[in-house]
Biotite code that builds the C-alpha atoms (Angstrom):
import biotite.structure as struc

atoms = struc.array([
    struc.Atom([-43.340, 33.715, -28.132], chain_id="A", res_id=1, res_name="MET", atom_name="CA", element="C"),
    struc.Atom([-41.641, 34.226, -31.447], chain_id="A", res_id=2, res_name="SER", atom_name="CA", element="C"),
    struc.Atom([-39.477, 31.784, -33.168], chain_id="A", res_id=3, res_name="TRP", atom_name="CA", element="C"),
    struc.Atom([-37.206, 34.746, -34.117], chain_id="A", res_id=4, res_name="ARG", atom_name="CA", element="C"),
    struc.Atom([-35.458, 37.211, -32.033], chain_id="A", res_id=5, res_name="ASN", atom_name="CA", element="C"),
    struc.Atom([-37.242, 40.628, -31.593], chain_id="A", res_id=6, res_name="THR", atom_name="CA", element="C"),
    struc.Atom([-35.735, 43.930, -30.594], chain_id="A", res_id=7, res_name="ASP", atom_name="CA", element="C"),
    struc.Atom([-36.338, 43.051, -26.856], chain_id="A", res_id=8, res_name="ASN", atom_name="CA", element="C"),
    struc.Atom([-36.263, 39.246, -26.587], chain_id="A", res_id=9, res_name="ASN", atom_name="CA", element="C"),
    struc.Atom([-34.489, 36.218, -27.943], chain_id="A", res_id=10, res_name="TYR", atom_name="CA", element="C"),
    struc.Atom([-36.753, 33.790, -29.834], chain_id="A", res_id=11, res_name="GLY", atom_name="CA", element="C"),
    struc.Atom([-37.276, 30.114, -29.235], chain_id="A", res_id=12, res_name="ARG", atom_name="CA", element="C"),
    struc.Atom([-34.599, 29.015, -31.600], chain_id="A", res_id=13, res_name="ILE", atom_name="CA", element="C"),
    struc.Atom([-31.843, 31.325, -30.047], chain_id="A", res_id=14, res_name="SER", atom_name="CA", element="C"),
    struc.Atom([-32.808, 30.111, -26.627], chain_id="A", res_id=15, res_name="ARG", atom_name="CA", element="C"),
    struc.Atom([-32.738, 26.485, -27.531], chain_id="A", res_id=16, res_name="VAL", atom_name="CA", element="C"),
    struc.Atom([-29.174, 27.043, -28.973], chain_id="A", res_id=17, res_name="PHE", atom_name="CA", element="C"),
    struc.Atom([-28.199, 28.891, -26.020], chain_id="A", res_id=18, res_name="HIS", atom_name="CA", element="C"),
    struc.Atom([-29.284, 26.182, -23.280], chain_id="A", res_id=19, res_name="TRP", atom_name="CA", element="C"),
    struc.Atom([-28.584, 23.110, -25.234], chain_id="A", res_id=20, res_name="VAL", atom_name="CA", element="C"),
    struc.Atom([-25.003, 24.344, -25.935], chain_id="A", res_id=21, res_name="LEU", atom_name="CA", element="C"),
    struc.Atom([-24.578, 25.369, -22.210], chain_id="A", res_id=22, res_name="PHE", atom_name="CA", element="C"),
    struc.Atom([-25.859, 21.947, -21.191], chain_id="A", res_id=23, res_name="ALA", atom_name="CA", element="C"),
    struc.Atom([-23.403, 20.048, -23.528], chain_id="A", res_id=24, res_name="LEU", atom_name="CA", element="C"),
    struc.Atom([-20.485, 22.265, -22.719], chain_id="A", res_id=25, res_name="ILE", atom_name="CA", element="C"),
    struc.Atom([-21.113, 21.581, -19.039], chain_id="A", res_id=26, res_name="ALA", atom_name="CA", element="C"),
    struc.Atom([-21.252, 17.987, -19.706], chain_id="A", res_id=27, res_name="MET", atom_name="CA", element="C"),
    struc.Atom([-17.997, 17.990, -21.695], chain_id="A", res_id=28, res_name="MET", atom_name="CA", element="C"),
    struc.Atom([-16.263, 19.789, -18.864], chain_id="A", res_id=29, res_name="VAL", atom_name="CA", element="C"),
    struc.Atom([-17.516, 17.430, -16.057], chain_id="A", res_id=30, res_name="ILE", atom_name="CA", element="C"),
    struc.Atom([-16.742, 14.374, -18.463], chain_id="A", res_id=31, res_name="GLY", atom_name="CA", element="C"),
    struc.Atom([-13.372, 15.347, -19.395], chain_id="A", res_id=32, res_name="ALA", atom_name="CA", element="C"),
    struc.Atom([-12.472, 16.134, -15.656], chain_id="A", res_id=33, res_name="LEU", atom_name="CA", element="C"),
    struc.Atom([-13.959, 12.778, -14.685], chain_id="A", res_id=34, res_name="SER", atom_name="CA", element="C"),
    struc.Atom([-11.899, 10.791, -17.157], chain_id="A", res_id=35, res_name="THR", atom_name="CA", element="C"),
    struc.Atom([-8.477, 12.381, -16.425], chain_id="A", res_id=36, res_name="GLU", atom_name="CA", element="C"),
    struc.Atom([-7.615, 10.057, -13.404], chain_id="A", res_id=37, res_name="ASP", atom_name="CA", element="C"),
    struc.Atom([-9.506, 6.943, -14.918], chain_id="A", res_id=38, res_name="MET", atom_name="CA", element="C"),
    struc.Atom([-7.184, 4.065, -15.518], chain_id="A", res_id=39, res_name="PRO", atom_name="CA", element="C"),
    struc.Atom([-7.134, 2.866, -19.333], chain_id="A", res_id=40, res_name="LYS", atom_name="CA", element="C"),
    struc.Atom([-9.766, 0.492, -20.203], chain_id="A", res_id=41, res_name="GLY", atom_name="CA", element="C"),
    struc.Atom([-13.028, -0.081, -21.962], chain_id="A", res_id=42, res_name="PRO", atom_name="CA", element="C"),
    struc.Atom([-14.851, 2.502, -19.638], chain_id="A", res_id=43, res_name="GLU", atom_name="CA", element="C"),
    struc.Atom([-12.521, 5.207, -20.320], chain_id="A", res_id=44, res_name="LYS", atom_name="CA", element="C"),
    struc.Atom([-12.474, 4.592, -24.005], chain_id="A", res_id=45, res_name="ALA", atom_name="CA", element="C"),
    struc.Atom([-16.187, 4.713, -24.216], chain_id="A", res_id=46, res_name="GLU", atom_name="CA", element="C"),
    struc.Atom([-16.236, 7.915, -22.366], chain_id="A", res_id=47, res_name="LEU", atom_name="CA", element="C"),
    struc.Atom([-13.681, 9.453, -24.599], chain_id="A", res_id=48, res_name="ILE", atom_name="CA", element="C"),
    struc.Atom([-15.633, 8.344, -27.524], chain_id="A", res_id=49, res_name="GLN", atom_name="CA", element="C"),
    struc.Atom([-18.821, 9.954, -26.184], chain_id="A", res_id=50, res_name="ILE", atom_name="CA", element="C"),
    struc.Atom([-16.553, 13.089, -25.417], chain_id="A", res_id=51, res_name="HIS", atom_name="CA", element="C"),
    struc.Atom([-15.425, 13.293, -29.154], chain_id="A", res_id=52, res_name="LYS", atom_name="CA", element="C"),
    struc.Atom([-18.966, 12.603, -30.395], chain_id="A", res_id=53, res_name="SER", atom_name="CA", element="C"),
    struc.Atom([-20.326, 15.301, -28.271], chain_id="A", res_id=54, res_name="LEU", atom_name="CA", element="C"),
    struc.Atom([-17.397, 17.710, -29.326], chain_id="A", res_id=55, res_name="GLY", atom_name="CA", element="C"),
    struc.Atom([-18.292, 17.159, -33.040], chain_id="A", res_id=56, res_name="ALA", atom_name="CA", element="C"),
    struc.Atom([-22.023, 17.757, -32.185], chain_id="A", res_id=57, res_name="THR", atom_name="CA", element="C"),
    struc.Atom([-21.055, 21.060, -30.272], chain_id="A", res_id=58, res_name="ILE", atom_name="CA", element="C"),
    struc.Atom([-19.092, 22.241, -33.438], chain_id="A", res_id=59, res_name="LEU", atom_name="CA", element="C"),
    struc.Atom([-22.051, 21.673, -35.656], chain_id="A", res_id=60, res_name="LEU", atom_name="CA", element="C"),
    struc.Atom([-24.535, 23.356, -33.287], chain_id="A", res_id=61, res_name="LEU", atom_name="CA", element="C"),
    struc.Atom([-22.061, 26.383, -32.909], chain_id="A", res_id=62, res_name="VAL", atom_name="CA", element="C"),
    struc.Atom([-21.766, 26.772, -36.772], chain_id="A", res_id=63, res_name="VAL", atom_name="CA", element="C"),
    struc.Atom([-25.619, 26.450, -36.880], chain_id="A", res_id=64, res_name="LEU", atom_name="CA", element="C"),
    struc.Atom([-25.903, 28.980, -34.180], chain_id="A", res_id=65, res_name="ARG", atom_name="CA", element="C"),
    struc.Atom([-23.549, 31.538, -35.698], chain_id="A", res_id=66, res_name="LEU", atom_name="CA", element="C"),
    struc.Atom([-25.658, 31.150, -39.140], chain_id="A", res_id=67, res_name="PHE", atom_name="CA", element="C"),
    struc.Atom([-28.840, 31.849, -37.179], chain_id="A", res_id=68, res_name="TRP", atom_name="CA", element="C"),
    struc.Atom([-27.244, 34.831, -35.515], chain_id="A", res_id=69, res_name="ARG", atom_name="CA", element="C"),
    struc.Atom([-26.151, 36.192, -38.943], chain_id="A", res_id=70, res_name="LEU", atom_name="CA", element="C"),
    struc.Atom([-29.754, 35.998, -40.348], chain_id="A", res_id=71, res_name="ILE", atom_name="CA", element="C"),
    struc.Atom([-31.682, 36.830, -37.038], chain_id="A", res_id=72, res_name="ASN", atom_name="CA", element="C"),
    struc.Atom([-29.974, 39.871, -35.244], chain_id="A", res_id=73, res_name="PRO", atom_name="CA", element="C"),
    struc.Atom([-29.890, 39.804, -31.371], chain_id="A", res_id=74, res_name="VAL", atom_name="CA", element="C"),
    struc.Atom([-32.128, 42.006, -29.214], chain_id="A", res_id=75, res_name="PRO", atom_name="CA", element="C"),
    struc.Atom([-31.004, 45.545, -28.339], chain_id="A", res_id=76, res_name="ASN", atom_name="CA", element="C"),
    struc.Atom([-28.823, 46.029, -25.165], chain_id="A", res_id=77, res_name="GLN", atom_name="CA", element="C"),
    struc.Atom([-30.579, 47.909, -22.492], chain_id="A", res_id=78, res_name="PRO", atom_name="CA", element="C"),
    struc.Atom([-30.492, 51.677, -22.990], chain_id="A", res_id=79, res_name="ASP", atom_name="CA", element="C"),
    struc.Atom([-29.407, 52.349, -19.403], chain_id="A", res_id=80, res_name="ALA", atom_name="CA", element="C"),
    struc.Atom([-26.287, 50.396, -19.846], chain_id="A", res_id=81, res_name="SER", atom_name="CA", element="C"),
    struc.Atom([-23.139, 52.554, -19.860], chain_id="A", res_id=82, res_name="PRO", atom_name="CA", element="C"),
    struc.Atom([-21.023, 52.269, -23.133], chain_id="A", res_id=83, res_name="PRO", atom_name="CA", element="C"),
    struc.Atom([-18.176, 50.302, -21.530], chain_id="A", res_id=84, res_name="TRP", atom_name="CA", element="C"),
    struc.Atom([-20.687, 47.526, -20.496], chain_id="A", res_id=85, res_name="GLN", atom_name="CA", element="C"),
    struc.Atom([-22.164, 47.300, -24.032], chain_id="A", res_id=86, res_name="ARG", atom_name="CA", element="C"),
    struc.Atom([-18.517, 46.983, -25.365], chain_id="A", res_id=87, res_name="VAL", atom_name="CA", element="C"),
    struc.Atom([-17.620, 44.275, -22.675], chain_id="A", res_id=88, res_name="LEU", atom_name="CA", element="C"),
    struc.Atom([-20.878, 42.315, -23.310], chain_id="A", res_id=89, res_name="ALA", atom_name="CA", element="C"),
    struc.Atom([-20.337, 42.231, -27.184], chain_id="A", res_id=90, res_name="THR", atom_name="CA", element="C"),
    struc.Atom([-16.705, 41.241, -26.720], chain_id="A", res_id=91, res_name="ALA", atom_name="CA", element="C"),
    struc.Atom([-17.646, 38.545, -24.443], chain_id="A", res_id=92, res_name="ASN", atom_name="CA", element="C"),
    struc.Atom([-20.121, 37.034, -26.755], chain_id="A", res_id=93, res_name="HIS", atom_name="CA", element="C"),
    struc.Atom([-17.783, 37.205, -29.740], chain_id="A", res_id=94, res_name="TYR", atom_name="CA", element="C"),
    struc.Atom([-15.003, 35.557, -27.426], chain_id="A", res_id=95, res_name="ALA", atom_name="CA", element="C"),
    struc.Atom([-17.467, 32.885, -26.397], chain_id="A", res_id=96, res_name="LEU", atom_name="CA", element="C"),
    struc.Atom([-18.313, 32.239, -30.023], chain_id="A", res_id=97, res_name="TYR", atom_name="CA", element="C"),
    struc.Atom([-14.609, 32.082, -31.010], chain_id="A", res_id=98, res_name="LEU", atom_name="CA", element="C"),
    struc.Atom([-13.786, 29.584, -28.128], chain_id="A", res_id=99, res_name="LEU", atom_name="CA", element="C"),
    struc.Atom([-16.882, 27.482, -28.807], chain_id="A", res_id=100, res_name="MET", atom_name="CA", element="C"),
    struc.Atom([-15.409, 26.936, -32.189], chain_id="A", res_id=101, res_name="LEU", atom_name="CA", element="C"),
    struc.Atom([-11.805, 26.557, -31.334], chain_id="A", res_id=102, res_name="LEU", atom_name="CA", element="C"),
    struc.Atom([-12.464, 24.054, -28.624], chain_id="A", res_id=103, res_name="GLN", atom_name="CA", element="C"),
    struc.Atom([-13.914, 21.261, -30.630], chain_id="A", res_id=104, res_name="PRO", atom_name="CA", element="C"),
    struc.Atom([-11.586, 22.186, -33.664], chain_id="A", res_id=105, res_name="VAL", atom_name="CA", element="C"),
    struc.Atom([-8.637, 21.753, -31.431], chain_id="A", res_id=106, res_name="SER", atom_name="CA", element="C"),
    struc.Atom([-9.849, 18.550, -30.047], chain_id="A", res_id=107, res_name="GLY", atom_name="CA", element="C"),
    struc.Atom([-10.449, 16.998, -33.289], chain_id="A", res_id=108, res_name="ILE", atom_name="CA", element="C"),
    struc.Atom([-7.072, 18.114, -34.676], chain_id="A", res_id=109, res_name="ALA", atom_name="CA", element="C"),
    struc.Atom([-5.403, 16.783, -31.557], chain_id="A", res_id=110, res_name="MET", atom_name="CA", element="C"),
    struc.Atom([-7.091, 13.411, -31.999], chain_id="A", res_id=111, res_name="VAL", atom_name="CA", element="C"),
    struc.Atom([-6.277, 13.344, -35.614], chain_id="A", res_id=112, res_name="GLN", atom_name="CA", element="C"),
    struc.Atom([-2.833, 14.255, -35.116], chain_id="A", res_id=113, res_name="ALA", atom_name="CA", element="C"),
    struc.Atom([-2.458, 11.329, -32.538], chain_id="A", res_id=114, res_name="GLU", atom_name="CA", element="C"),
    struc.Atom([-3.412, 9.139, -35.453], chain_id="A", res_id=115, res_name="GLY", atom_name="CA", element="C"),
    struc.Atom([-7.020, 8.374, -34.387], chain_id="A", res_id=116, res_name="HIS", atom_name="CA", element="C"),
    struc.Atom([-10.359, 9.227, -36.218], chain_id="A", res_id=117, res_name="SER", atom_name="CA", element="C"),
    struc.Atom([-13.390, 11.035, -34.981], chain_id="A", res_id=118, res_name="VAL", atom_name="CA", element="C"),
    struc.Atom([-16.558, 9.107, -35.579], chain_id="A", res_id=119, res_name="SER", atom_name="CA", element="C"),
    struc.Atom([-19.524, 10.966, -34.054], chain_id="A", res_id=120, res_name="PRO", atom_name="CA", element="C"),
    struc.Atom([-21.762, 8.166, -32.368], chain_id="A", res_id=121, res_name="PHE", atom_name="CA", element="C"),
    struc.Atom([-20.251, 5.686, -34.961], chain_id="A", res_id=122, res_name="GLY", atom_name="CA", element="C"),
    struc.Atom([-22.549, 7.132, -37.663], chain_id="A", res_id=123, res_name="LEU", atom_name="CA", element="C"),
    struc.Atom([-19.653, 8.410, -39.988], chain_id="A", res_id=124, res_name="PHE", atom_name="CA", element="C"),
    struc.Atom([-15.968, 9.389, -39.633], chain_id="A", res_id=125, res_name="THR", atom_name="CA", element="C"),
    struc.Atom([-14.892, 12.994, -40.058], chain_id="A", res_id=126, res_name="LEU", atom_name="CA", element="C"),
    struc.Atom([-12.450, 13.446, -42.734], chain_id="A", res_id=127, res_name="PRO", atom_name="CA", element="C"),
    struc.Atom([-8.894, 13.922, -41.556], chain_id="A", res_id=128, res_name="ALA", atom_name="CA", element="C"),
    struc.Atom([-7.973, 17.615, -41.217], chain_id="A", res_id=129, res_name="TRP", atom_name="CA", element="C"),
    struc.Atom([-4.546, 16.778, -39.790], chain_id="A", res_id=130, res_name="VAL", atom_name="CA", element="C"),
    struc.Atom([-1.793, 14.296, -40.483], chain_id="A", res_id=131, res_name="ALA", atom_name="CA", element="C"),
    struc.Atom([-0.545, 12.162, -37.700], chain_id="A", res_id=132, res_name="PRO", atom_name="CA", element="C"),
    struc.Atom([2.257, 14.120, -35.871], chain_id="A", res_id=133, res_name="ASP", atom_name="CA", element="C"),
    struc.Atom([3.148, 13.718, -32.229], chain_id="A", res_id=134, res_name="GLU", atom_name="CA", element="C"),
    struc.Atom([4.597, 17.462, -32.046], chain_id="A", res_id=135, res_name="THR", atom_name="CA", element="C"),
    struc.Atom([1.243, 18.820, -33.655], chain_id="A", res_id=136, res_name="ARG", atom_name="CA", element="C"),
    struc.Atom([-0.799, 16.425, -31.339], chain_id="A", res_id=137, res_name="ALA", atom_name="CA", element="C"),
    struc.Atom([0.955, 18.063, -28.292], chain_id="A", res_id=138, res_name="ASP", atom_name="CA", element="C"),
    struc.Atom([0.302, 21.642, -29.684], chain_id="A", res_id=139, res_name="PHE", atom_name="CA", element="C"),
    struc.Atom([-3.381, 20.972, -30.403], chain_id="A", res_id=140, res_name="TYR", atom_name="CA", element="C"),
    struc.Atom([-3.612, 19.269, -26.865], chain_id="A", res_id=141, res_name="GLY", atom_name="CA", element="C"),
    struc.Atom([-2.330, 22.422, -25.282], chain_id="A", res_id=142, res_name="SER", atom_name="CA", element="C"),
    struc.Atom([-4.472, 24.637, -27.128], chain_id="A", res_id=143, res_name="VAL", atom_name="CA", element="C"),
    struc.Atom([-7.591, 22.304, -26.282], chain_id="A", res_id=144, res_name="HIS", atom_name="CA", element="C"),
    struc.Atom([-6.553, 22.500, -22.628], chain_id="A", res_id=145, res_name="GLY", atom_name="CA", element="C"),
    struc.Atom([-6.188, 26.330, -22.569], chain_id="A", res_id=146, res_name="LEU", atom_name="CA", element="C"),
    struc.Atom([-9.275, 26.939, -24.321], chain_id="A", res_id=147, res_name="VAL", atom_name="CA", element="C"),
    struc.Atom([-11.559, 25.178, -22.101], chain_id="A", res_id=148, res_name="TRP", atom_name="CA", element="C"),
    struc.Atom([-10.179, 27.253, -19.119], chain_id="A", res_id=149, res_name="ILE", atom_name="CA", element="C"),
    struc.Atom([-10.824, 30.343, -20.963], chain_id="A", res_id=150, res_name="ALA", atom_name="CA", element="C"),
    struc.Atom([-14.140, 29.097, -22.230], chain_id="A", res_id=151, res_name="LEU", atom_name="CA", element="C"),
    struc.Atom([-15.371, 28.262, -18.600], chain_id="A", res_id=152, res_name="VAL", atom_name="CA", element="C"),
    struc.Atom([-14.069, 31.453, -17.428], chain_id="A", res_id=153, res_name="THR", atom_name="CA", element="C"),
    struc.Atom([-15.940, 33.366, -19.909], chain_id="A", res_id=154, res_name="LEU", atom_name="CA", element="C"),
    struc.Atom([-19.076, 31.396, -19.370], chain_id="A", res_id=155, res_name="VAL", atom_name="CA", element="C"),
    struc.Atom([-18.848, 32.436, -15.581], chain_id="A", res_id=156, res_name="ALA", atom_name="CA", element="C"),
    struc.Atom([-18.247, 36.100, -16.419], chain_id="A", res_id=157, res_name="VAL", atom_name="CA", element="C"),
    struc.Atom([-21.393, 35.861, -18.682], chain_id="A", res_id=158, res_name="HIS", atom_name="CA", element="C"),
    struc.Atom([-23.440, 34.142, -15.891], chain_id="A", res_id=159, res_name="ALA", atom_name="CA", element="C"),
    struc.Atom([-22.275, 36.593, -13.288], chain_id="A", res_id=160, res_name="LEU", atom_name="CA", element="C"),
    struc.Atom([-23.394, 39.563, -15.650], chain_id="A", res_id=161, res_name="ALA", atom_name="CA", element="C"),
    struc.Atom([-26.670, 38.033, -16.294], chain_id="A", res_id=162, res_name="ALA", atom_name="CA", element="C"),
    struc.Atom([-27.116, 37.875, -12.495], chain_id="A", res_id=163, res_name="ALA", atom_name="CA", element="C"),
    struc.Atom([-26.029, 41.415, -12.098], chain_id="A", res_id=164, res_name="TYR", atom_name="CA", element="C"),
    struc.Atom([-28.550, 42.442, -14.402], chain_id="A", res_id=165, res_name="HIS", atom_name="CA", element="C"),
    struc.Atom([-31.242, 40.490, -12.986], chain_id="A", res_id=166, res_name="HIS", atom_name="CA", element="C"),
    struc.Atom([-30.703, 40.860, -9.210], chain_id="A", res_id=167, res_name="TRP", atom_name="CA", element="C"),
    struc.Atom([-28.991, 44.201, -8.967], chain_id="A", res_id=168, res_name="ILE", atom_name="CA", element="C"),
    struc.Atom([-30.181, 46.319, -11.986], chain_id="A", res_id=169, res_name="LYS", atom_name="CA", element="C"),
    struc.Atom([-33.359, 44.511, -12.161], chain_id="A", res_id=170, res_name="ARG", atom_name="CA", element="C"),
    struc.Atom([-33.725, 44.809, -15.796], chain_id="A", res_id=171, res_name="ASP", atom_name="CA", element="C"),
    struc.Atom([-34.799, 42.249, -18.492], chain_id="A", res_id=172, res_name="ARG", atom_name="CA", element="C"),
    struc.Atom([-31.396, 40.914, -19.766], chain_id="A", res_id=173, res_name="VAL", atom_name="CA", element="C"),
    struc.Atom([-31.617, 37.404, -18.019], chain_id="A", res_id=174, res_name="LEU", atom_name="CA", element="C"),
    struc.Atom([-35.455, 37.232, -18.626], chain_id="A", res_id=175, res_name="ARG", atom_name="CA", element="C"),
    struc.Atom([-34.955, 37.774, -22.449], chain_id="A", res_id=176, res_name="ARG", atom_name="CA", element="C"),
    struc.Atom([-33.075, 34.353, -22.547], chain_id="A", res_id=177, res_name="MET", atom_name="CA", element="C"),
    struc.Atom([-35.363, 32.433, -20.197], chain_id="A", res_id=178, res_name="LEU", atom_name="CA", element="C"),
    struc.Atom([-38.402, 30.598, -21.519], chain_id="A", res_id=179, res_name="ALA", atom_name="CA", element="C"),
    struc.Atom([-41.887, 31.909, -20.951], chain_id="A", res_id=180, res_name="GLY", atom_name="CA", element="C"),
])
């Protein structure tokens, strides 16, 4: 298997980006939902710190993934797919990239507007993008909340489309992203 994408398959690097980001985003959703009803205290503060650290990590990985995609084009879509499916698949991919960028950016902006810093795993502190402002914090919080719903929805559509290609159309769309 190649490190780079080919006309028919995703390479190792694209596959690693895909599955690592999927796992991190899934962990973020589960973690965020589990902390919602937790009482304030050290356990909740620690989970929120991990959430912020993973969010910053996701932002970095998405930027790297986009760079990789720019220099390493994706495999061709199946010839048998109707044009409307190709358009929707492309639109869904671009929307996923946009949302994967917007989610951590809005989260970091919300935290900074609340007057807090983001220090990924305590290694360094991100520069402040946003001055503390309660109104802005509420706005960025609303964006953060809406984007995760849109992101989870589009991930579900993406997974259903892959399942459709694998089990109904029986083409190679899903196998291109699976290892081996």
